[in-house]
N, C-alpha and C positions, 0 to 999 in steps of 0.2 A: 445611605439613602434618603437622608434626611429625617421626616417624621414618619416617614413610614415605614409597619409594621406588618413581616410576612410572619405565616401560619403554615405546616403543610400537613396533610392526611393521606397517611398510604408510603410515608418516604422509611419509616425505621423500620418496617421489616426488608422494605426494598436494601437498602443500606447494609445491616444483618447478614442477609444473605451474600450482597454484593463481600462481605471483608470473611464470611466461613470460605467462599467459592475464590477466594484473589488467585489461589494460585494457579486456578484453571480456566481465568480470563486473561482475554490478552488485550481487548478494550471495551468500550462502550459509547451507543449512540444515544442519544436524547432527540424528542422528535416533540413538537407543540402540536396538540391534538384534538383541543377546543374545539377547531371545529372539523367533525368527523372525515368531512368530503375531501376538505383541503390541507392534511396534515403538513408540517413544513420541517425538516431537516434542520436541529438549530446548534449543532455540536457534536463533534468526537475527542475524548479522551482518551488515549491509547497509557497503560498501567508501565510506564517508563518514568524514569529518573528526568527526562526533558520536559511533559508534559506537568509530574504533582511536583516541580517544585515550588512554584506558585502558592502549593495550599499545601507546604507541609506543617509539619506542628509548628515550626517559629514563626509562621506566617499569618497573622492576625485573617479571621473569618469578617464575610459580611455583620454578622449577630453581634460581632464586638463591636467594629464600626458604627454599628447603629447603636448599641448601648454608650459608648461614646458621648456622639454626636446629643443622644438624649439629656447626659447627665447635665453637657453643657448648656443647651436649651433650657433657661430656668423659667424662659415664661410658658412657653408651650408645656413642660412637662408638670404644673401643676396644674395645667389645663385639661390635663389628659390622663392623669396621676392615677383614674382608676377605671382609666380601660388597660392601660398599663398591666395593670396587678391581676386585669383577667385575663391578660392574651400570656400572663408569664405561667399560668396552670397549665396552657393547653399544651400536649406532649410533643408537636412540631417544634415549639422553638427552646424546648431543653436542649444543650450543648452536652456534644458527643463526653464522657467523663476522658480525660489523658489519659493513654496509655505509657508505658513505659517502653521507651523506645528499642532498649536493650533485649526484652523479651519478644520483641513479636520480629518478626522478617519484611523482607523489602517490598514483597509482595502485597503484605495486611499496611504496611503504611502508601503505598499506592494507592491501594483499595480503600482507606482511609481521604488521601487527599480528595482520590475521583467524587467520595459523597461530599466533599465538600464543594467539588467541583459543579456537583449536581445541584446543591440549594444556590450557589452564585449564580449560576445559566439560568436557574425558574425564578427568582428573585429579578433578577436583569430584567427578562423579559413580561413579568407579570407589574413593572410600573405603569402607571396610569393604568393601571385595568383591575376590578373585580376579583377574579379570580383565574387561573389557566391552568389546561388541563396535560398533561404532559406524559408518554412512555419513555422507559427507562430498556435496553436491550443492552444486554454484556454478550460479546463473542468470543469463541475460543480464537488460537490460532490460528492465524490467516485468514477469519472469518469461516470456515467449515461448519461451527455450529454454534447455535445461539444455548449459551449458557445458562442465561437466565432472561427473565423479563418481566413486566412489572407497570403499572401506571398508580401515578399519585397528583396530588392536586396540591397545587400554591396561590393561597388567598393573600391578599392585601387590605386587612383587618382596619388601613385610615384611608379605604377609598370612602372620598365624599363627606370627609370627616373636618377636611377644612375648614374651619372657622374665622370669620375676616377677626383682623388685630384687636378692634374696638371692643371686641367683644370678650377677649382676653382678662383678666381681670387683674390690677398692676400691684395692688397693695391687701394688706387682713383689712382696711377699712371698710365700714360697714355702708358709709355713706357713699360711699366709693361702686360700692355693690351696687346698692338701691336704684343708683342712677342711671340713666337711659345714655348711654353713651352718643355723643355728637357724630352724624354721620358726616362723612367729608371724602370729595373725590382722591382725596392724595393718599390716602389708607388704600382704596378701592387699587389704583394704578400701583401703589406699594409693591400689596397683595398680590398682583399680577406678575406683575416684573418677575418678584422673587419665587413664584410657581412656574414661570415662563423658564426663568435662568436655572433654576434646580430641576426641572426637567430633561431642558439640554445638554446640563453637563451629564446628567443619565443615560441621554438619548448618544451624546458622542461617547463616554465611557464603554456601552452597550458596543457600540458601531464598530469603536478601537478592538471591541476583545474577538468581533468578528470575523475583521481584516487579520487579526494577529491567526487564528482559529484557520482563514482560507489560505494564510502565507505559508500555515504549516502543512496543513494539505497537500499543497502544492509542492510543498519541499520531498514529502513525502511522495508524490507520483513522479517526481525530478530524479528521487534515489532509486526508484523501483525502475522506472525507465533504463537509467543506467545504467544500473545492473542487469535486467535484460540486454541491454546493447552490449556487455561485455561480458555477457554467456554467448552470445548469437556470434561474436568477435571470435571467442576461443571454438568454437565449432566449424569457423570458417575456416579457421586457421589447421584445425583436424582435415578438414576435405582439402585443403592445399597439400596436405603433407603426403595425403591419402594418394592424390591426384599427380602427385609426381614420383612416388615410388611406383606407380602404373606407368606411367610414361617412361621410367628408368627399365623397369623389367619390359615393356613394349621393345626399346632400343634396344637391348638386351638377347634379348628373345631372334630380334630381326639380325643382330648383327652374326648368331649361332648359325641361324639359316643359310645366311650369306657365304660363312664360312663352311658351314656344311655342304652348299652348292658346287663354291668353286673347287674344292676337293676334289667331287665330282666327277668334276669337267677336267683336272688332271690327270683321277683315272682313268676315265674315258680315253683320253691323249695317250696315254703308257698303255692302254690296250692296244688303241689303232698302230701305236709305234711296233707295239710286240709283235702284232699281226703280220703288219707291210715284212718286219724282220723276218718271221718264220715262212712266211710267202718264198720271200728270197730265197732263204738257204732254201726250200722244197723244192725253188728252180735248180736252183742248182746240184741240189744230188738229184733230180731229174737228169738235166744234164750229164752227170758222171755214171748214173747208171745207162743212160743211150749209149754214151762212151765207150762205158761194157760190152754191151751189149755188140759193139759194131755200127754205129751208128756215126756220122760222119757231123763233125762241129758244126758245119752247118744247119744240116739237118736237123739237130739238136734246138740250134737257135728259131729253124722255124716251129720246130715243135712244140718251143716254148711260150711264143709270140701265141700260136694259134692256143694254146692250154688258157692264157690270158684273157683269152675273148668269150664269156659265157655264150655271145647268141652265134658264133662260128663256130663251139663245139657242139651247139645244139643241134645247129645246121647241118656238120658231118656224121654226128651222131641220127638222122635222120634214114630212115629206110631206102627211100626212094632216091637218096642223093648217094647212100652208098650203093645202088644200083646204080645211078649214073657215070658213078668214080670207078668202077669195073670194065667200061666201056673206052679203049685207048683213045680213039677220036673225042669224047668229050675231055680227058685229061688233058689232050691237047690243044681243044679249043679255050678251056681253062687257061691253061698255061699261055695263051697268046692273047690272052684278053689281061692277064693280071700283067705280061709284056707290055702291052700297049698304056695300060696304064702309068706301070713305072714309066715309061717314057715321057708321058705327057707331065706329071706329074716333075721331073728331071727338068724340062723343056720350061716350065713356069717357072723354076726356081732360078734356074741359066736366064731367062727375060727379065723376074724381078731384079736377077743382081745388077742387071747391063742398064747404063744410068739412057736415060730419052727414050728405051724404047718402050712401047705400049703393051701393057699386059698381058695376054691372050687368054680368053675367055676357056673355062673347062670343057670339056669333051662333053659330059654329061650337060654343060650345060645347053651347048649349043647344037646338039643331039635334040635334048629338048624344046627348043625354039623351030 
């Protein structure tokens, strides 16, 4: 960050709580709340090895880089030596004591890396500003609950303290300290270009971190979407299996019903055939009984034919019909009518068998005409 120096207020208690609650924290978020009406989400840090790797113990922090740059810059270090001494006494610039890695768990290591990430993102967003106010929130697994929250302040102690290059003493000579430097436009141009390039580099670094953070968040969203699609695919496969099982059960039940229906039809046909055979046997038995009683075979055939017609049996059983059959004249007329019908039927058969002869109309049709 060049000659810029940053101090923090209220960050040390947040770091202590974060390390103490490291086992319950899944990820943390940082929000810029300098303008409380327009808060801005700056980033999200998950307590995993992927996010903590750049900020583990073997990675130099921003404070170490600032100290190295200040030691290498002889001209500016001499001009702002007193300001650096005052800043070193503030608690916000004291680096945390190194801890033994074997004695701490992975969660504590990731929490330590998260603290360094907090300082890093706060300093990067305070470049070019006098101070910025931030809020940290620590969430449990899956963001169900907020484990801890807190606000802290980051100050840029070297804001508006940049002096022109001509004002920086170049040696211990008393004459040079008393002389007024000659103003030149080249110094102003050089100073403006240096400051602009330095700010541009810082902004490019900040932009690169934002892009990497955005890509990480997009990757998390993509992974969550793929996991959700995988679960939906598994559920759809289960539903397909259940549907196929239901179709097979329906087909099996349908085949069972068809088999039962076919068996019932065969049973009905068998019962019908048995009934016909029983009727034939009854007819033969009736003929034999009538023959035993002295009835001629011709009369037995007539009685068998009459018994096979329910309408004729019902007509003969009518009392009025019985009364009419008691008179011989009625029986003689009935016999003549039957003989005429038989003769007419015989003539019809003969005419049908003779080729080229028109078929005579039945007697009942001519009578009706």
